[in-house]
C-alpha positions as CSV (number, residue, x, y, z in Angstrom):
1,X,13.8,-17.9,-28.7
2,X,12.3,-18.7,-25.5
3,X,9.7,-21.6,-24.7
4,X,6.2,-19.9,-23.8
5,X,6.0,-22.4,-21.3
6,X,9.2,-22.0,-19.4
7,X,8.7,-17.9,-19.8
8,X,5.0,-18.4,-18.2
9,X,6.0,-20.4,-15.7
10,X,8.4,-18.3,-14.7
11,X,6.2,-15.2,-14.5
12,X,3.8,-17.5,-12.6
13,X,6.1,-18.2,-10.0
14,X,6.9,-14.3,-9.5
15,X,3.6,-13.6,-8.9
16,X,3.3,-16.9,-6.6
17,X,6.1,-14.9,-4.6
18,X,4.5,-11.4,-4.8
19,X,0.8,-13.1,-3.0
20,X,2.8,-15.2,-0.4
21,X,4.6,-11.4,0.3
22,X,1.8,-10.0,0.9
23,X,-0.2,-12.5,2.7
24,X,2.9,-12.4,5.3
25,X,2.5,-8.4,5.7
26,X,-1.5,-8.8,6.5
27,X,-0.6,-11.4,8.7
28,X,2.3,-9.6,10.6
29,X,-0.2,-6.3,10.5
30,X,2.9,-4.6,8.8
31,X,1.2,-4.3,5.5
32,X,0.6,-0.6,5.3
33,X,3.9,0.7,6.7
34,X,5.2,-1.4,4.1
35,X,3.1,-0.7,1.2
36,X,3.1,3.4,2.1
37,X,7.2,4.4,3.0
38,X,8.0,7.2,4.0
39,X,9.6,7.8,0.8
40,X,5.8,7.5,-0.8
41,X,4.4,9.5,2.3
42,X,6.4,12.5,1.4
43,X,5.8,12.8,-2.2
44,X,2.8,12.3,-2.2
45,X,1.3,13.8,0.8
46,X,2.3,16.7,3.7
47,X,3.1,13.5,6.5
48,X,7.0,11.9,6.9
49,X,5.1,8.6,7.1
50,X,1.9,7.1,7.5
51,X,2.1,6.8,11.2
52,X,2.6,10.2,11.0
53,X,-0.4,11.0,8.3
54,X,-2.8,8.5,10.5
55,X,-1.3,10.7,14.2
56,X,-2.6,13.8,12.3
57,X,-6.0,12.4,11.9
58,X,-9.4,12.5,14.1
59,X,-9.2,8.8,14.3
60,X,-6.5,6.9,16.8
61,X,-5.7,3.5,15.4
62,X,-3.8,0.6,16.8
63,X,-5.0,-2.2,14.5
64,X,-6.3,-3.2,11.5
65,X,-9.8,-3.8,12.8
66,X,-9.0,0.0,13.7
67,X,-8.6,1.1,10.4
68,X,-11.1,-1.2,8.7
69,X,-13.6,1.0,11.1
70,X,-13.1,4.4,9.6
71,X,-15.8,5.6,7.9
72,X,-14.6,5.0,4.1
73,X,-16.5,8.4,3.1
74,X,-14.5,10.7,5.5
75,X,-11.4,8.9,5.5
76,X,-11.8,9.9,1.6
77,X,-12.1,13.3,2.2
78,X,-9.2,13.3,4.8
79,X,-7.0,11.7,1.7
80,X,-8.1,14.6,-0.6
81,X,-7.4,16.7,1.8
82,X,-4.1,16.0,2.7
83,X,-2.6,14.1,-0.3
84,X,-2.6,14.8,-4.4
85,X,-5.1,11.7,-4.3
86,X,-8.8,11.9,-5.1
87,X,-9.3,9.0,-2.0
88,X,-7.5,6.2,-0.4
89,X,-8.2,3.7,-3.0
90,X,-6.3,5.7,-5.6
91,X,-3.8,6.6,-3.0
92,X,-4.1,2.7,-2.3
93,X,-3.8,1.9,-6.1
94,X,-0.6,3.8,-7.1
95,X,1.5,3.0,-3.5
96,X,0.7,-1.1,-4.5
97,X,2.1,-0.4,-8.1
98,X,5.3,1.3,-6.8
99,X,5.2,-1.6,-3.9
100,X,5.0,-4.1,-7.0
101,X,7.9,-2.2,-8.8
102,X,10.1,-2.5,-5.7
103,X,9.0,-6.2,-5.2
104,X,10.7,-6.7,-8.9
105,X,13.5,-4.5,-8.8
106,X,12.0,-2.3,-11.3
């Protein structure tokens, strides 16, 4: 039987490491490409990659700030039309779950 403290300590270490990786991705500007790998995009969208998905949109985005400036309602409509998701929040949630599973080796 394992000690509950050790078990929680181990989970806490994993969570801390995942937070550090996520922060590193955000700092490097690579988060969207990593969270939305080609395999995810090919399963859930009509695009080969997140870059192709954005290139086919009406927005020209070259930075995180540019992406953040896209009107939420308009982007939700674009996502609903070109993916299996109703909006970007749903798409991001699924991608985040899959990213977490990859990080944990599940």
